[in-house]
C-alpha positions in Angstrom: -112.6 87.7 -80.4 -115.8 85.7 -80.0 -115.9 82.0 -79.6 -118.0 81.6 -82.8 -115.2 83.1 -84.9 -112.7 80.8 -83.3 -114.9 77.7 -84.0 -115.3 78.8 -87.6 -111.6 79.1 -88.2 -110.9 75.8 -86.7 -113.7 74.1 -88.6 -112.5 75.5 -91.9 -108.9 74.4 -91.2 -110.0 70.8 -90.4 -112.2 70.6 -93.5 -109.3 71.7 -95.6 -107.0 69.1 -94.0 -109.6 66.4 -94.8 -109.7 67.5 -98.4 -105.9 67.4 -98.9 -104.6 64.6 -96.8 -105.6 60.9 -97.2 -107.8 59.2 -94.6 -104.9 57.0 -93.4 -102.6 60.0 -93.0 -105.0 62.1 -90.9 -106.6 61.3 -87.5 -108.8 63.7 -85.6 -109.8 63.1 -82.0 -112.7 65.0 -80.5 -113.6 65.6 -76.8 -117.0 65.0 -75.1 -118.5 68.1 -76.6 -117.6 67.1 -80.1 -114.8 69.7 -80.5 -111.5 68.7 -82.1 -108.8 68.2 -79.5 -106.0 66.3 -81.2 -104.9 66.3 -84.8 -102.5 63.5 -85.8 -100.9 63.0 -89.2 -98.0 60.9 -90.6 -95.5 63.0 -92.7 -93.0 61.7 -95.3 -90.4 63.4 -97.5 -91.4 65.1 -100.7 -90.3 62.6 -103.3 -93.3 62.9 -105.7 -94.8 59.6 -106.6 -91.8 57.5 -105.7 -92.8 56.2 -102.3 -89.9 53.8 -102.3 -87.4 56.6 -102.0 -89.0 57.8 -98.8 -86.6 56.6 -96.1 -87.7 58.7 -93.2 -91.0 59.6 -91.6 -92.5 61.1 -88.4 -95.9 61.4 -86.7 -97.0 65.0 -86.0 -99.4 65.4 -83.1 -101.0 68.8 -82.5 -103.1 69.4 -79.3 -105.6 72.2 -79.8 -106.1 74.0 -76.5 -109.2 76.1 -75.6 -108.9 79.4 -77.5 -106.9 78.1 -80.5 -105.8 79.7 -82.8 -105.5 82.7 -80.5 -103.6 80.3 -78.1 -100.5 78.4 -79.3 -101.0 74.7 -79.7 -98.9 72.0 -78.2 -96.6 70.1 -80.6 -95.1 66.6 -80.3 -93.2 64.4 -82.7 -93.7 60.7 -82.3 -92.4 57.5 -83.8 -89.5 59.1 -85.8 -88.0 56.5 -88.2 -84.6 57.0 -89.8 -84.0 60.2 -87.8 -81.4 60.8 -85.1 -82.2 62.7 -81.9 -80.5 65.9 -83.0 -82.7 66.1 -86.1 -85.9 65.4 -84.1 -84.9 68.1 -81.5 -84.3 70.6 -84.3 -87.7 69.9 -85.9 -89.4 70.2 -82.5 -87.9 73.6 -81.7 -88.7 74.9 -85.2 -92.3 73.8 -84.9 -92.7 75.5 -81.5 -91.2 78.7 -82.9 -93.6 78.5 -85.9 -96.6 78.2 -83.6 -95.6 81.4 -81.7 -95.2 83.3 -85.0 -98.7 82.2 -86.2 -100.7 83.0 -83.0 -104.1 84.3 -84.1 -104.4 82.2 -87.3 -104.4 78.5 -88.2 -100.9 77.0 -88.3 -101.5 73.3 -89.3 -100.5 73.8 -92.9 -97.4 75.7 -92.0 -96.3 73.0 -89.6 -96.8 70.2 -92.1 -94.9 72.0 -94.9 -92.0 72.9 -92.5 -91.6 69.3 -91.2 -91.8 67.9 -94.7 -88.9 70.2 -95.7 -86.9 68.8 -92.8 -87.7 65.2 -93.8 -86.7 65.9 -97.4 -83.3 67.3 -96.4 -82.8 64.4 -94.0 -84.1 61.7 -96.4 -81.2 59.4 -95.5 -81.0 57.2 -92.5 -78.9 58.8 -89.8 -79.0 56.0 -87.3 -76.9 52.8 -87.2 -77.5 49.5 -88.9 -78.7 47.1 -86.1 -76.7 44.2 -87.6 -73.2 45.6 -88.1 -73.6 48.7 -85.7 -72.0 50.9 -88.3 -73.7 54.0 -89.7 -74.8 54.7 -93.3 -72.3 56.5 -95.5 -72.4 57.9 -99.0 -72.1 54.9 -101.3 -73.6 52.3 -99.0 -76.6 50.3 -100.3 -79.3 50.0 -97.6 -82.8 48.6 -97.5 -85.9 50.0 -95.9 -88.3 47.5 -94.4 -92.1 47.7 -94.2 -91.7 48.9 -90.6 -89.4 51.8 -91.6 -86.2 50.3 -90.2 -83.0 50.5 -92.2 -80.1 48.0 -92.7 -77.2 47.6 -95.0 -78.5 45.3 -97.8 -75.5 43.0 -97.3 -76.1 42.9 -93.5 -79.8 42.2 -93.8 -79.0 39.4 -96.2 -76.6 37.8 -93.7 -79.1 38.2 -90.9 -82.0 36.6 -92.8 -79.8 33.7 -94.1 -78.5 33.0 -90.6 -82.0 33.0 -89.2 -83.3 30.7 -91.9 -80.4 28.3 -91.3 -81.0 28.2 -87.6 -84.7 27.5 -88.3 -83.9 24.6 -90.5 -81.5 23.1 -88.0 -84.1 23.3 -85.2 -86.7 21.6 -87.4 -84.3 18.8 -88.2 -83.7 18.2 -84.5 -87.4 17.4 -83.9 -88.9 13.9 -84.4 -90.5 13.3 -87.8 -94.0 13.4 -86.4 -93.3 16.9 -84.8 -91.9 18.5 -87.9 -94.3 20.9 -89.5 -93.6 21.0 -93.3 -96.5 23.5 -93.9 -95.0 26.2 -91.6 -92.5 28.0 -93.8 -89.7 30.3 -92.6 -90.7 33.9 -92.1 -88.1 36.6 -91.9 -88.6 39.2 -89.1 -87.1 42.6 -88.5 -84.1 42.5 -86.2 -85.3 45.7 -84.4 -89.1 45.4 -83.9 -89.6 41.7 -84.8 -92.3 42.5 -87.4 -92.6 40.2 -90.4 -90.7 41.5 -93.4 -90.4 40.4 -97.0 -87.1 40.6 -98.8 -85.3 38.9 -101.7 -82.2 37.5 -100.1 -80.5 36.8 -103.4 -80.7 40.4 -104.5 -79.6 41.6 -101.1 -76.5 39.4 -101.3 -75.5 41.1 -104.5 -75.0 44.4 -102.7 -71.4 45.2 -101.6 -70.5 45.2 -97.9 -70.7 48.5 -96.0 -67.8 50.8 -96.5 -67.0 51.0 -92.8 -66.9 47.3 -92.5 -64.5 47.0 -95.4 -62.3 49.8 -94.1 -62.2 48.4 -90.5 -58.7 47.3 -89.4 -58.1 43.7 -88.3 -58.4 42.9 -84.7 -55.2 42.8 -82.7 -54.5 42.2 -79.0 -53.0 45.3 -77.5 -50.9 45.6 -74.3 -53.9 47.0 -72.5 -56.1 44.1 -73.5 -53.4 41.6 -72.4 -53.2 43.2 -69.0 -56.9 43.1 -68.7 -56.8 39.4 -69.6 -54.3 38.7 -66.8 -56.5 40.4 -64.3 -59.6 38.5 -65.4 -57.7 35.2 -65.2 -56.6 35.9 -61.7 -60.1 36.8 -60.7 -61.4 33.6 -62.2 -58.9 31.4 -60.3 -59.8 33.2 -57.0 -63.5 32.6 -57.6 -62.8 29.0 -58.5 -60.9 28.4 -55.3 -63.7 29.9 -53.3 -66.3 27.7 -55.0 -67.8 30.5 -57.0 -67.3 28.8 -60.3 -69.7 26.0 -61.3 -68.0 23.1 -63.2 -70.7 22.0 -65.7 -69.0 18.7 -66.5 -68.6 17.8 -62.8 -72.2 18.8 -62.1 -73.4 16.6 -65.0 -71.9 13.4 -63.5 -73.1 13.9 -60.0 -75.5 11.4 -58.4 -78.0 12.3 -55.7 -78.4 9.6 -53.0 -81.2 9.6 -50.5 -81.6 7.5 -47.3 -84.3 7.2 -44.7 -82.2 9.3 -42.2 -82.0 12.3 -44.5 -84.9 14.0 -42.8 -83.5 13.5 -39.3 -80.0 14.6 -40.3 -81.3 17.7 -42.0 -83.4 18.5 -39.0 -80.4 18.1 -36.7 -78.3 20.3 -39.0 -81.0 23.0 -39.0 -81.7 22.8 -35.3 -78.6 21.8 -33.3 -79.1 20.9 -29.6 -77.5 24.1 -28.4 -79.7 26.5 -30.3 -82.5 28.4 -28.7 -84.9 27.2 -31.4 -84.5 23.6 -30.3 -84.9 24.5 -26.7 -88.1 26.4 -27.5 -89.4 23.4 -29.5 -88.7 21.1 -26.5 -90.5 23.4 -24.1 -93.5 23.6 -26.5 -93.7 19.8 -26.7 -93.6 19.5 -22.9 -96.4 22.0 -22.6 -98.5 20.2 -25.1 -97.9 16.9 -23.3 -99.0 18.3 -20.0 -102.1 19.8 -21.5 -103.0 16.4 -23.1 -102.4 14.6 -19.8 -104.7 17.0 -17.9 -107.3 16.6 -20.6 -107.2 12.8 -20.3 -107.5 13.0 -16.6 -110.5 15.3 -16.8 -112.1 13.1 -19.5 -111.9 9.9 -17.5 -114.9 10.5 -15.2 -116.9 11.5 -18.2 -115.9 8.4 -20.0 -116.9 6.3 -16.9 -120.2 8.2 -16.7 -120.7 7.6 -20.3 -120.1 3.9 -20.0 -122.3 3.7 -17.0 -125.0 5.6 -18.8 -124.7 3.1 -21.7 -125.1 0.2 -19.3 -128.3 1.8 -18.1 -129.5 2.1 -21.6 -128.8 -1.5 -22.1 -130.9 -2.2 -19.1 -133.7 -0.1 -20.6 -133.5 -2.2 -23.7 -133.8 -5.4 -21.7 -136.7 -4.1 -19.6 -139.9 -6.1 -19.9 -138.3 -9.5 -20.5 -139.5 -10.8 -17.0 -138.0 -12.5 -14.0 -137.8 -15.9 -15.8 -135.3 -14.5 -18.2 -133.0 -13.2 -15.5 -133.3 -16.4 -13.6 -132.2 -18.5 -16.5 -129.2 -16.2 -17.1 -128.2 -16.4 -13.4 -128.5 -20.2 -13.4 -126.3 -20.4 -16.5 -123.6 -18.2 -15.0 -123.6 -20.2 -11.7 -123.4 -23.5 -13.6 -120.4 -22.2 -15.5 -118.6 -21.2 -12.4 -119.2 -24.5 -10.5 -118.2 -26.7 -13.5 -114.8 -28.2 -12.8 -112.1 -27.3 -15.3 
């Protein structure tokens, strides 16, 4: 089959996808030659016009290799929301089998319809609530955030209320001039930390999760008591060895420093019998000998320098005449003969 026929089939398929799917649902990436290489689309359950009832979604990425559709494309499912791992693996295997069955003809529409059917059957969050860590059962009221994460309505209300209370308490701890009254509290998703908008009052009206209500009260079992004894013995052992830090004792400690701290710390680090101290003493002796030899060698140079300076002084006095030297000589002799 010629390349022109392959290009025509791929082009017709892409044009049809652009006509059916919305711009924000379809993304086509081309290579350097302008040929389509990746086709990416976000798929939702088939709920008609009720987008609020779409609780799951997934991103379908199809890589078109050279020779498609005569060659099977590579399928990957990314960013699944509200789907457990088993459901995603089932969708992946069914998509790969569909591609093998449709070798020689475009398969994008078949893949999209098949994955939509999976999402419609699984249009109920199958993961756990990140607040209470219980799953979603039939009869639970849950809420879908803008970022497609799911929580029991009662649990999300408790989380947002606790976060807002903590925010208010932290604001009250600040001085009056540091409190920002314009910065209002913003609820965030407990999973991805994205900003969310929810009505806490309506969420509080939802009943607690069924598993939470049916959970038995906590009781200390014999196994737990034995574990507590083991941990208590381990704690005492660590405390006796100095492995436990007493925060109250550390808070009242006072640090005193004296002038001899440096010398004492040096003696502790380098005791007289260590090889490090012996090596340091030998190094100091070697440095002292080198300095002494340098001073000895520099003495003639210093004398020559002074003598040379005296000659320069004589050069500066040259030209003053014999009378000048005669007066200086008489003055020195007069000073020496003057009785003290």
